[in-house]
N, C-alpha and C positions, 0 to 999 in steps of 0.2 A: 312446344315449349321450351323456355328460356334454359339453357344451362347455369348451372350456380355459377361457374366460372364467368360467362358473359354478364349476369346479374351482379356478380361482384365488380366489374370494369364498368358498368353501367351507372354505379352507386358513385356518389361523390365523399371523398374520403379527406377527414381533414388532416391536416399536416403532422405528424408526431416527433416529438421532440423526444430525445433520449438522454440523460443524463450519462455523464460518462464518469468511470472513477476511476481519476488520474491524478498519482501522486503530486503534490506541489512541491517543486523545486527549492524553495524558501517559503518555509513554514512560517504562520504568524502566531502561533499558540504556546511560544516557550519551549517547542521540540529542543532546542540546542541544548538546555541546560538538562533535559529529561534526557538524550543521546548521550550526552558526554558524562552522564552517570553512570548510566546502563553499559555504556562501552567500557570504562575502567572496571564494573562489577564483571562483567564479562571475562576480560583480558586478566585480574588481579584474584580469580578465585579457580577452584579444581574445577576442569570441565564432566562434573557429576551432577547438572542443573538441568533444569528447564524453564522458560523464561516466557510468560503468556501475553499477550498484549489482546485486551479486551476493549472494547467501545463500537457504538451505533456506527451504521454505513455513512460514510464521511467524516468520522469524527480523528479522520490522520493516521490511523493505525498503520497503514502503509508508508506512508511519509516519514513515520517514525522509523517504521521497522529500517526503509532504505539511508535514513540519516545515520542509524547505527553501521550498518554495512558499509557506507562511505567511510565511517570514522576508523572503522577497526581494519577497512583493506589502506589506508591511506596510513595509517600509526603504526599500524603491527602487521601487515603484510608478510613477514618472514616468517611469523608466529602463529596468524591465525589465518585460517582457511573458511571464508563464509562461501554458503549457497542458498540463496535465495529462491523457494518456491511455494 
């Protein structure tokens, strides 16, 4: 009797291509304007709020958040601590 593992080894497997969810360094969707507006809003508002970023997979949510984090860290680092999780 052929073991399951031996059976799997003998079968030819087609190659599997995985799509990676890697944020873009240079967004092409006009995120600079959105990130700038949200960054100003975050800094100029009392810190009693939550911002939600919603969208389909691959729509740029992480890219937008990373851009906002960059702007906050580079412009307001003495007054704002960003935490990305």
